[in-house]
Steps between C-alpha positions, in 0.01 A plus 500: 500500500149553362604383152652182642185429701283572194715267288478221756121522544437529125730208419345270760146576384594450133680173574194361675282629217716301258450189711122549481519563124707182466226308680240633254732416209568149632126437524423636154788302342393186690857457617608221733395608850706222662824648370712648787497844335121490465464380858692804622263730308192321635622498860596868485155604376264250667470685834313780323349330195333209681294725734416733209356209302224464759370844398619513140431172320660429165317603185561204273875468441568846652626493858322814616661500844853505356418779254332714767792441735751601231298814428479580874879473527530746210256741668704478820824565311359800311352645820830467686694652210258794478508553876878496516556710187203741511400491863147397403313226315332603177200268520369594156813357333541202732309227306646590160852533639465164676377333181792642301740383772351150485538485122851646511620259768345202320682600180824553692464158660431336163808671357727369776350150499570483125858621553553246779361224278741599223797502739401166653472346153865588434639349819255243631449146380121525532472312828460801725150534653514879465576465131196276458272762654659776290426291192139444609452871567656634182400244241145646461663836418752358255288240318285750300812684384661172390202432277565827316882503515639146486851417615759607244809286478435360846469850646172570681419871472167478683657600831653811348169598335306460827763698696481781243120492519508529879741794482280665236189469721690633802615806304144560377368482858773734620418754228128475573567569869710804421217638289252424776 
């Protein structure tokens, strides 16, 4: 019963964290905020982000309130995991563990958004609003790779290269954590 409860709490927190990360990503990619998918992300995060912006103004293009909120969600997740698994919160490891969780979840989200974009490109005709947002989110990741590795015979390998790069970084982070 405890494992099921732990799974449920962890999953819900991580899902909401991904929504907040998506908001940050949408802003940084300058994606269409009037798209229905984008509107869901904005409406799901506005109740917390809007009040936070009164105390944490943006620093140039960086939405400080969204980043702090994402980090706070990670701190909450790590604290709950430590409490449920160890019976105590190890405060000395909390900020670093939360930062690693934020990076790991952002990479995981990027991985799945890229996979979804690839799948949508096979089946969709390009008129889906979700596909448009996926394109706006992932194109800044794929464009630099396309400059180095052009399409070969009509086959675009940039997606594969970026997916391998994300997996490589995730494995490096995992190994660093084990050593830590």
